[in-house]
N, C-alpha and C positions, 0 to 999 in steps of 0.2 A: 232548499236550493237557494244559493245566493243570488241577489239582484244588485249589481254593482253600480255605484255612482262614481264617475271619474271626472276629475278636474285637471285641466292642462293649461300651462302658462309658459310661453317662450318669447315674451316681449323684450328680452334682454339676452345677454350672452349666457345666462343661466337658464336651464330647463327646470321647470317645476311641475311635478305630477303629484296628485293625491287621490286616494281611492278609499272607499268604505262600503260596507254592505248595507244596502237600503233597509234590509230587514232587521239589522242590528247596528245602527250607526254609533251607538255608545260602546260597541264591542271593540273599537280600535280603528284608528285611521293610519294608513300607510302613506308615507310621504317620501318622495325622491326629489332632491334639489342638487343639481350637478352642473358645473360649468361645462358648456358644450361648444360655444363659439361656432366656427364653421363646420364642426363635426356633427351638428344637429341634422344636416341633410341625410346622413347615413345612420345617425345614432338615435333618431327619434323613435322609430318602431322598436328597436331592441330595448330601449329604455322603458317604453310602455310595457313591453313583454316581460321585462325584469320585475316591474312592480305588479303587473296583473298578467299572468301567463296567457298566451294567445288563445289557449283552449277555453278560457273564461270570457273572451270578448263577446261571445254570443249572448252572455248573461248581463251585459251592460244595459241598465235600465234608463239611465239619464246621464247627460254629459254637460259640462260647463267649460268654457274656454275663454282665456283672456284675448281680447281683440286688439290690443295695442293701446297707444302707439308704441312702436318699437322698430327693430330692424325689419326691413322688407321681407327678407327670406325667412327669418325665424318666426315672425308673427304669422306669415302666410302658411307655413308648414303645419303648425298645430291647428289653425283654423280649418285648413283643407282636410286634415285627417279627422277632426271632430265632425265636420259636415258630412264627410263620406261615411263615417261610422253611423251617425244619426240617420242618414238616408237609408243605408243598407239594413240597419237593425230596426228602423221604424220607431226610434226612441226620441224623446225630447232633447233639444239642445238649447243652451242659453249662452249668450255672449255678454261679457262684462269688460269694460275698459280697464287697463292696468292702473290708471289713475283712480278710478272709482274703488278699486280693490285696496289701494293704499290710503285712501282718504280717511277712514276711521283711525288708522294708525298715526298718520301725520297730524290729524286734528288735535291729538292730545297735547301738542305744543302750543295751541292757541290759548289766549287768556280765557278764563272762565266766562267773562262777560261777552265773549264772541263765539262761544261754543256752538250756538244754534244759528249763527249768522252765515250767509254764503261766504265761501272762500275759494280761492283758486289754487291749483297745483300747476307749477310752471317747470318746464324742462328746457334749459338752454341747449341748442343744437350747434355743434361746430360748423361755422360758416353758413348756417341755414336759419338763424334767428331763434325764436322761442316758441314752444308749443305749450298750450295751457288748456285746462278744463276747469269747469266751475261746479262746486259741490255745496251741499247743505246737509248737516246731520239731522236726523229725526229719530224719534223713538219707534219702538215696534220691531217687527221682524225684518224690515228693510231699513237699516240704520242710516243709509246714505242715499240722497237723491242727486242724480247727475243733472244739474241744471243746463249744462252745456258740455257736450262731449269734446274731447281734446281736439284742438285745431291750431294752425299756425297763426300767431299773433302778428298784427301789423306793427311797424316800428313805433308808432305813436300810442300803442295800447300798453297800459301799465295797470293790470288788475290788482285790486287790494281788498282785503288782505291776501297775500300770496305766500304759499309754502313751496319750497323747492322739492321737486321729485326726488325720492330716496328709495332705492330698491331694497326689498327684503323678500325675495321670491318664495322662500319656504313659508314665511308667514302669510304672504298674499295668496298663495295657492291653497293653503289651508283654509283661509277665509273664503275663497271661491268654492271650496268643497262644502263648507258650512252653508253657504247660500244655496248650493245645489240640494242639500238636505232639506232646507226650508221649502224650496220649490217642489221637491218630491212630496213632502208632507201635505202641501197645499194643492197637489195635483195640478200645478201650473202648466198651461200649454207651453210648448217650446218648439215652434217650427224652425227647422234648420235653415230655410232659405234666407231669412233676413240677417243671419249671423255672418258678418263680413269683417275683414281686417280694417283697421283705421290707419290710413296713410296720410298724415298731415302734410308731408312733402312728397314730391314726385320721386319714385324710385329710379327714374331714368334722367333726372335733372343733373345739373353740374354738381360735382362733389368738391 
């Protein structure tokens, strides 16, 4: 009987989902990456059902979700769905920021002499300033340490070195599933209660 690991990422206009069998993770990973935009509200559950039929949801053994930063509605929807599934199924849930997921990929552009030094990932926001998180690469099963989770920068803050946020949802949700496999193999606890969306700016503030 399969025991599914499911990763969910909707911190942008693109929905990313990835699933594999915990009993045979090398047997193949299924990935769905699809532009959704405002259709995510009605399209999230059908998309998950397409990748992993609803009849199999009771066999989900562990979940991982991107917690943002991202759009208020999009990020909230997958986090709420993941929390609900984890609570109802009694399975572990892990949250990882979208910046932490892209950090290993973006860090490849750093000079070799800076490879293990802290660096920031920065996202300019239209009319709302800049959001940044701070990261450091490390060896072992957890290649990235999030030194500071994404937050809104003050105008006088200019972190260095800094890399610009760059989306690749298919790659990042696959990385999230790989982390989920590592947590599964290590039997890492994953309480659902602390997994919350990251909102660097107020969703009800001026646009």
